[in-house]
C-alpha positions as CSV (number, residue, x, y, z in Angstrom):
1,M,-67.9,37.4,-19.8
2,K,-69.5,34.0,-20.2
3,L,-73.1,33.4,-18.8
4,W,-72.1,30.8,-16.3
5,Q,-69.5,33.4,-15.0
6,K,-72.2,35.8,-14.4
7,I,-74.5,33.5,-12.7
8,T,-71.5,32.4,-10.4
9,I,-70.7,36.0,-9.6
10,L,-74.2,36.9,-8.9
11,N,-74.8,33.9,-6.6
12,V,-71.6,34.7,-4.6
13,G,-72.6,38.2,-4.3
14,I,-75.9,37.3,-3.0
15,I,-74.3,34.9,-0.6
16,I,-71.9,37.7,0.7
17,L,-74.8,40.2,0.9
18,L,-77.0,37.7,2.9
19,G,-73.9,36.9,5.0
20,I,-73.4,40.6,5.8
21,L,-77.1,41.2,6.6
22,I,-77.6,38.1,8.6
23,G,-74.2,38.9,10.6
24,L,-75.4,42.4,11.2
25,F,-78.7,41.3,12.4
26,L,-77.2,38.5,14.6
27,M,-74.7,41.0,16.2
28,D,-77.3,43.5,16.9
29,L,-79.6,40.9,18.3
30,V,-76.8,39.5,20.6
31,T,-75.7,43.0,21.6
32,K,-79.3,43.9,22.6
33,S,-79.7,40.5,24.4
34,M,-76.5,40.8,26.2
35,R,-77.0,44.5,27.2
36,A,-80.6,43.7,28.5
37,E,-79.3,40.8,30.5
38,L,-76.4,43.1,31.9
39,T,-79.0,45.6,32.7
40,N,-81.3,43.2,34.4
41,K,-78.4,41.9,36.3
42,G,-77.3,45.4,37.3
43,L,-80.6,46.3,38.5
44,S,-80.9,43.2,40.6
45,I,-77.4,43.6,42.1
46,G,-78.1,47.5,42.7
47,R,-81.5,46.8,44.4
48,N,-80.1,43.9,46.8
49,L,-77.1,46.2,47.6
50,S,-79.3,49.3,48.3
51,D,-81.3,47.0,50.5
52,R,-78.3,45.8,52.4
53,I,-76.8,49.2,53.0
54,A,-80.1,51.1,53.8
55,D,-79.8,50.6,57.5
56,S,-76.1,51.8,57.3
57,I,-77.0,54.8,55.4
58,L,-79.5,55.8,58.1
59,L,-77.0,55.3,60.8
60,D,-74.2,57.0,58.9
61,D,-72.1,53.8,59.2
62,L,-69.7,54.5,56.5
63,Y,-67.3,51.5,57.3
64,K,-70.2,49.1,56.7
65,I,-71.2,50.9,53.5
66,Q,-67.7,50.8,52.1
67,E,-67.2,47.2,53.2
68,A,-70.4,46.1,51.3
69,L,-69.4,48.1,48.2
70,N,-65.9,46.6,48.2
71,E,-67.4,43.1,48.6
72,V,-69.9,43.4,45.6
73,R,-67.1,44.9,43.4
74,E,-64.6,42.1,44.1
75,K,-67.4,39.4,43.6
76,E,-68.7,40.7,40.3
77,L,-66.1,40.9,37.7
78,D,-68.3,42.9,35.1
79,I,-68.5,45.8,37.7
80,E,-66.1,48.7,37.0
81,Y,-67.0,50.8,40.0
82,I,-69.6,51.5,42.6
83,F,-70.3,54.8,44.5
84,L,-72.8,56.3,46.9
85,T,-74.0,59.7,47.5
86,D,-75.4,60.9,50.8
87,K,-78.4,63.1,51.7
88,T,-76.5,66.2,50.6
89,G,-75.8,64.9,47.1
90,R,-71.9,64.4,47.8
91,V,-70.0,61.2,47.1
92,S,-70.0,59.4,50.5
93,A,-68.4,55.9,49.6
94,H,-66.9,54.5,46.3
95,T,-64.5,51.8,45.0
96,F,-62.2,53.9,42.8
97,K,-58.8,53.0,44.0
98,N,-57.1,56.6,43.3
99,G,-60.0,58.7,44.2
100,Y,-63.1,59.3,42.2
101,P,-63.1,61.6,39.0
102,P,-64.2,65.3,39.7
103,D,-67.1,65.2,37.3
104,L,-68.5,61.8,38.5
105,L,-71.8,63.3,39.7
106,S,-72.5,64.6,36.2
107,W,-72.1,61.1,34.4
108,N,-75.6,59.9,35.1
109,P,-77.5,62.4,37.3
110,L,-81.0,61.0,38.6
111,T,-82.5,64.4,39.3
112,N,-86.2,63.7,39.8
113,L,-85.9,60.1,38.5
114,T,-85.9,57.0,40.7
115,L,-83.9,54.9,38.0
116,S,-81.4,55.9,35.3
117,I,-79.4,53.7,33.0
118,Q,-76.8,55.5,30.8
119,L,-74.1,54.1,28.4
120,L,-70.8,55.9,29.1
121,Q,-67.8,56.0,26.8
122,T,-64.6,56.2,28.6
123,E,-60.8,55.5,28.1
124,R,-61.4,51.9,29.2
125,G,-64.2,51.3,26.8
126,F,-68.1,51.4,27.1
127,I,-69.5,51.4,30.6
128,R,-73.1,51.0,31.6
129,D,-74.0,53.1,34.6
130,I,-77.1,52.1,36.6
131,G,-78.2,54.6,39.1
132,L,-81.2,54.3,41.6
133,K,-82.5,55.9,44.6
134,V,-81.8,54.1,47.8
135,F,-84.9,55.6,49.5
136,E,-87.8,56.9,47.3
137,G,-88.0,60.6,47.7
138,L,-84.7,60.9,49.4
139,E,-81.3,62.1,48.0
140,P,-78.9,59.0,48.5
141,E,-78.1,57.5,45.2
142,L,-76.4,54.2,44.4
143,H,-74.6,54.0,41.1
144,I,-73.0,50.8,39.7
145,G,-70.8,50.9,36.6
146,F,-70.8,47.8,34.6
147,K,-68.1,47.1,32.0
148,E,-69.1,45.8,28.5
149,E,-65.8,44.1,27.8
150,R,-67.4,40.8,27.8
151,I,-70.0,42.0,25.3
152,S,-67.2,43.5,23.1
153,Y,-65.2,40.2,23.4
154,F,-68.3,38.2,22.6
155,L,-69.2,40.3,19.6
156,K,-65.7,40.0,18.3
157,W,-65.9,36.3,18.6
158,I,-69.2,36.2,16.8
159,R,-67.8,38.6,14.0
160,N,-64.8,36.2,13.6
161,L,-67.1,33.1,13.6
162,L,-69.3,34.8,11.0
163,V,-66.4,35.7,8.8
164,I,-65.2,32.1,8.9
165,L,-68.7,30.7,8.2
166,T,-69.3,33.2,5.5
167,L,-66.1,32.3,3.7
168,V,-67.0,28.5,4.0
169,I,-70.5,29.2,2.8
170,I,-69.0,31.3,-0.1
171,G,-66.8,28.5,-1.0
172,I,-69.4,25.8,-1.0
173,G,-71.8,28.3,-2.6
174,A,-69.4,29.2,-5.4
175,T,-68.6,25.5,-6.1
176,L,-72.3,24.6,-6.2
177,S,-73.1,27.7,-8.3
178,F,-70.3,26.9,-10.7
179,S,-71.7,23.4,-11.1
180,L,-75.2,24.4,-11.4
181,S,-74.7,27.3,-13.8
182,K,-72.5,25.1,-15.9
183,F,-75.4,22.6,-16.0
184,I,-78.1,25.3,-16.7
185,T,-76.1,27.1,-19.4
186,K,-74.8,24.0,-21.2
187,P,-78.0,23.7,-23.3
188,L,-77.9,27.4,-23.7
189,Y,-74.4,27.3,-25.2
190,A,-75.5,24.4,-27.5
191,L,-78.5,26.4,-28.6
192,A,-76.1,29.7,-29.4
193,E,-73.7,27.4,-31.4
194,F,-76.8,25.8,-33.2
195,A,-78.0,29.5,-34.0
196,K,-74.6,30.2,-35.4
197,K,-74.9,27.4,-37.7
198,L,-78.4,28.5,-38.8
199,S,-76.9,32.0,-39.4
200,A,-74.1,30.2,-41.6
201,K,-77.1,28.7,-43.6
202,E,-76.5,25.2,-42.3
203,F,-80.2,24.2,-42.5
204,G,-81.7,20.8,-41.8
205,K,-79.5,19.9,-38.8
206,K,-81.0,19.0,-35.2
207,I,-80.1,19.9,-31.7
208,T,-80.7,17.4,-28.9
209,V,-81.5,18.9,-25.3
210,A,-82.6,16.5,-22.9
211,S,-84.3,19.0,-20.4
212,K,-88.1,19.2,-20.6
213,D,-88.4,22.8,-19.6
214,E,-88.4,26.1,-21.7
215,V,-84.9,25.4,-23.1
216,G,-86.3,22.0,-24.4
217,D,-89.1,23.9,-25.9
218,L,-86.8,26.3,-27.5
219,A,-84.6,23.5,-28.8
220,E,-87.7,21.9,-30.5
221,T,-88.5,25.4,-32.0
222,F,-85.0,25.6,-33.3
223,N,-85.2,22.2,-34.8
224,K,-88.4,23.0,-36.5
225,L,-87.0,26.3,-37.8
226,S,-84.0,24.5,-39.2
227,W,-86.1,21.9,-41.0
228,E,-88.4,24.7,-42.5
229,L,-85.5,26.8,-43.7
230,K,-84.0,23.7,-45.4
231,I,-87.2,23.2,-47.3
232,Y,-87.4,26.9,-48.0
233,K,-83.8,27.0,-49.3
234,E,-84.4,24.1,-51.4
235,K,-87.5,25.8,-52.9
236,M,-85.7,29.0,-53.4
237,E,-82.7,27.4,-55.2
238,E,-85.0,25.3,-57.4
239,S,-87.0,28.6,-58.1
240,Y,-83.7,30.4,-58.8
241,Q,-82.3,27.7,-61.0
242,Q,-85.6,27.8,-63.1
243,M,-85.2,31.6,-63.3
244,L,-81.6,31.2,-64.3
245,R,-82.6,28.5,-67.2
246,T,-85.3,30.9,-68.3
247,E,-82.8,33.8,-68.6
248,K,-80.3,31.7,-70.3
249,L,-82.8,30.5,-72.9
250,T,-83.7,34.2,-73.5
251,A,-80.1,35.0,-74.0
252,L,-79.6,31.9,-76.3
253,G,-82.7,33.3,-78.3
254,R,-81.0,36.6,-78.7
255,L,-77.7,34.8,-79.9
256,S,-79.4,32.5,-82.3
257,A,-79.7,35.1,-84.9
258,G,-76.3,36.2,-84.8
259,L,-75.1,32.4,-84.8
260,A,-77.2,31.8,-87.9
261,H,-75.8,34.7,-89.6
262,E,-72.2,33.7,-88.6
263,I,-72.6,30.2,-89.8
264,K,-74.3,31.1,-93.0
265,N,-71.3,33.0,-94.4
266,P,-68.8,30.3,-94.3
267,L,-71.5,27.8,-95.5
268,T,-72.1,30.0,-98.5
269,C,-68.4,30.0,-99.3
270,I,-68.1,26.2,-98.9
271,K,-71.2,25.7,-101.0
272,M,-69.8,27.9,-103.7
273,L,-66.6,26.0,-103.8
274,F,-68.5,22.6,-104.1
275,Q,-70.7,23.8,-107.0
276,A,-67.3,25.0,-108.8
277,F,-66.0,21.3,-108.1
278,K,-69.2,19.8,-109.8
279,G,-67.7,20.2,-113.4
280,S,-64.0,20.1,-112.6
281,A,-61.5,17.4,-111.8
282,K,-60.7,17.8,-108.1
283,P,-60.2,20.7,-105.7
284,T,-57.0,22.6,-105.6
285,P,-54.9,22.7,-102.3
286,E,-55.9,26.4,-102.0
287,D,-59.6,25.2,-102.2
288,I,-59.1,22.7,-99.5
289,E,-57.4,25.3,-97.3
290,V,-60.4,27.7,-97.8
291,I,-62.9,24.9,-96.9
292,L,-60.8,23.9,-93.8
293,M,-60.5,27.5,-92.5
294,E,-64.2,28.1,-92.9
295,V,-65.0,24.7,-91.0
296,K,-62.6,25.8,-88.3
297,R,-64.5,29.1,-88.1
298,M,-67.8,27.4,-87.7
299,D,-66.5,25.0,-85.2
300,D,-64.8,27.9,-83.1
301,L,-68.1,29.7,-83.1
302,L,-70.2,26.6,-82.1
303,T,-67.6,25.6,-79.3
304,K,-67.9,29.2,-77.8
305,F,-71.8,29.0,-78.0
306,L,-71.9,25.5,-76.4
307,S,-69.6,26.6,-73.6
308,F,-72.2,29.3,-72.7
309,T,-75.0,26.8,-72.8
310,R,-73.2,24.3,-70.3
311,G,-74.4,24.1,-66.6
312,D,-76.6,26.0,-64.3
313,Y,-74.9,25.1,-61.2
314,Y,-72.2,27.0,-59.2
315,N,-68.7,25.2,-60.5
316,P,-65.8,27.4,-59.7
317,T,-62.7,27.2,-61.6
318,E,-59.6,29.4,-62.2
319,I,-60.4,31.8,-65.0
320,D,-58.9,34.7,-66.7
321,V,-61.4,37.7,-66.6
322,N,-60.2,39.4,-69.6
323,E,-60.3,36.2,-71.8
324,M,-63.9,35.6,-70.5
325,I,-64.9,39.1,-71.6
326,K,-63.3,38.6,-75.0
327,Q,-65.1,35.4,-75.5
328,T,-68.5,37.0,-74.5
329,L,-67.9,39.8,-77.0
330,N,-67.3,37.3,-79.7
331,L,-70.8,36.0,-79.1
332,T,-72.3,39.5,-79.5
333,A,-70.1,40.6,-82.5
334,F,-72.8,40.2,-85.0
335,K,-75.2,42.3,-82.9
336,L,-72.6,45.1,-82.6
337,R,-72.1,45.3,-86.3
338,E,-75.9,45.1,-86.7
339,Q,-76.7,48.2,-84.6
340,D,-73.5,50.0,-85.7
341,I,-72.0,50.1,-82.3
342,A,-68.4,50.8,-81.8
343,L,-66.5,48.7,-79.2
344,E,-63.9,50.2,-77.1
345,L,-61.9,47.7,-74.8
346,N,-59.5,48.7,-72.0
347,L,-58.5,45.5,-70.2
348,S,-55.8,45.9,-67.6
349,P,-52.9,43.3,-67.8
350,R,-52.6,43.7,-64.0
351,V,-55.8,41.7,-63.4
352,P,-55.0,38.3,-61.8
353,L,-56.6,34.9,-62.2
354,I,-59.7,34.4,-60.0
355,K,-61.7,31.4,-58.8
356,A,-65.1,31.7,-60.2
357,D,-67.7,29.9,-62.2
358,K,-66.8,30.7,-65.9
359,S,-70.4,29.8,-67.2
360,L,-72.1,32.0,-64.8
361,L,-69.9,34.9,-65.1
362,E,-70.2,34.7,-68.9
363,Q,-73.9,34.9,-68.5
364,A,-73.7,37.9,-66.2
365,M,-71.4,39.8,-68.6
366,L,-73.7,38.7,-71.5
367,N,-76.6,40.1,-69.8
368,L,-74.8,43.3,-69.0
369,V,-73.7,43.6,-72.6
370,F,-77.1,42.9,-74.1
371,N,-78.6,45.5,-71.6
372,A,-76.1,48.0,-73.0
373,L,-76.9,47.2,-76.6
374,E,-80.6,47.4,-76.1
375,A,-80.0,50.9,-74.5
376,M,-78.4,52.0,-78.0
377,P,-80.8,50.7,-80.8
378,T,-79.6,53.4,-83.2
379,G,-75.9,52.9,-82.6
380,G,-73.3,54.3,-80.1
381,M,-70.3,53.4,-78.2
382,L,-69.8,50.3,-75.9
383,H,-66.8,50.6,-73.5
384,L,-65.6,47.6,-71.5
385,S,-62.7,48.0,-69.1
386,T,-61.1,45.9,-66.2
387,N,-58.8,47.0,-63.5
388,L,-57.4,45.9,-60.1
389,E,-58.8,48.1,-57.3
390,D,-58.5,47.4,-53.6
391,H,-58.0,43.7,-53.8
392,S,-60.9,43.3,-56.2
393,I,-61.3,43.2,-59.9
394,A,-63.3,46.0,-61.2
395,I,-65.3,45.2,-64.6
396,R,-67.0,48.3,-66.0
397,V,-69.6,48.2,-68.9
398,K,-70.5,51.7,-70.3
399,D,-73.0,52.6,-73.1
400,T,-73.9,55.9,-74.7
401,G,-77.7,55.2,-74.6
402,E,-80.5,57.3,-73.1
403,G,-79.8,56.4,-69.5
404,I,-82.0,54.9,-67.0
405,P,-84.8,57.2,-65.5
406,V,-84.2,58.4,-62.0
407,E,-87.6,57.2,-60.8
408,I,-86.9,53.5,-61.7
409,Q,-83.2,53.3,-60.9
410,S,-84.1,51.7,-57.4
411,K,-85.9,48.9,-59.1
412,V,-83.5,47.8,-61.9
413,F,-82.1,44.7,-59.8
414,D,-85.8,43.7,-58.8
415,P,-87.1,40.4,-60.5
416,F,-89.5,40.7,-63.3
417,F,-89.1,44.4,-63.5
418,T,-88.7,45.6,-67.1
419,T,-89.5,48.5,-69.3
420,K,-89.2,46.5,-72.5
421,S,-92.3,45.0,-74.2
422,R,-90.6,41.7,-74.7
423,G,-88.3,41.6,-71.6
424,T,-88.5,39.0,-68.9
425,G,-87.4,41.4,-66.2
426,L,-84.8,38.8,-65.0
427,G,-81.6,39.9,-66.8
428,L,-80.1,42.5,-64.2
429,Y,-81.7,40.4,-61.3
430,I,-79.7,37.3,-62.5
431,V,-76.5,39.4,-62.7
432,H,-76.9,40.6,-59.2
433,N,-77.4,37.1,-57.9
434,I,-74.5,35.6,-59.9
435,I,-72.2,38.4,-58.6
436,T,-73.4,38.0,-55.1
437,A,-72.8,34.3,-55.1
438,H,-69.2,35.2,-56.0
439,E,-69.0,37.4,-52.9
440,G,-68.9,40.4,-55.1
441,M,-71.0,43.5,-55.8
442,V,-72.5,45.2,-58.8
443,T,-73.6,48.9,-58.9
444,F,-74.4,51.3,-61.6
445,K,-74.4,55.0,-62.3
446,S,-76.8,56.5,-64.9
447,K,-77.4,59.9,-66.5
448,R,-78.8,61.0,-69.8
449,G,-76.4,59.8,-72.6
450,E,-74.3,57.6,-70.3
451,T,-74.8,54.4,-68.1
452,I,-71.9,52.6,-66.3
453,F,-72.4,49.2,-64.6
454,T,-69.4,48.3,-62.3
455,V,-68.9,44.7,-61.2
456,N,-66.4,44.1,-58.3
457,L,-65.1,40.7,-57.7
458,P,-62.9,39.9,-54.8
459,V,-59.4,38.6,-55.3
460,R,-58.2,35.8,-52.8
461,L,-54.5,36.7,-52.1
């Protein structure tokens, strides 16, 4: 649920709650006020009527008493009934049309009181019975029952009015709340989108928020953070490129001895042929064929060497992983022969072409191969394999060296960590960064006599 929706629902809920509370308060206030008014009116009528019939009670003039009761009953619409008891406590006069109820005297007995007000619930609704002594200290009681129909009707009218007003206020409040919440949350949504851009590493951009409150301060903080992250990213990229170049130079140094040896053999052959030509007429076609073959051999070797030295920046192209591995091994062929290391290749033909930076992957593979060779200084077996596993290409480099000690296995991908006296400590760190840049993963398993590095590169289907 959106933030503006939550704010709107919260505001509408508050309006409804306040409407209910205010409605209940007003209805209670009006009820008490009207009942107090009705009670005061009843007391006034009761006292006036008791004064009017006092003489008739003393004279036992029931006709005048009944006449007075009927007159008041007809004049006051709120009166439901009036009855009078005599000095013996029996009903002497009343306004009930079909006779008074048998339990009438138990409705609101005065006993030792001079005044009693009782709310009665009858079949015709609530009736407020006001009873008072006609003469203080004597038995005659005058009871007047006032109907609360007018109060009920008025309360119903107020309730309907409050419902209508509440609905109108809810409608107005919801509209204002919707507009206000949109206005308030708009810069927050902009900040949320900007935060997503920062999480996507789109540094250096700015967000403009017009408000001068806390949201505006937060926007300024985001802008400052974006700029600082941009500078930090540039410095990190520059530092990484420097490390990449350093490691590449180290790898080139390792290759140079093998390259010199590989070039020396064809040059020696060519030199011997030209020395033989010194005293002869001219070279034979066979001699020329040998010279051209040796020149092509040097040209191929130098081409592969130069392809490795090109470019430090990410430049993805469509490459064949199996061919890339073969070309990498060609660069290390001399080292394999020198250390008497047997090579076993198991390259799966199911491996598809992928989009990657050929130069960077070659460097990563070369670092892994060199790492394996250094683990087998007195000879061993180097095994390279590729396979298609769960929408990724798995490249495994396995050696039969001493293995990586358990206590340093958690540090092998850390920068500048090395156990070699002449190592830079960047080889496996560079491998990890290159594979990560290709959205891949590099892991390893090691025990005494065997270490396997596994590179997984995603295949885009």
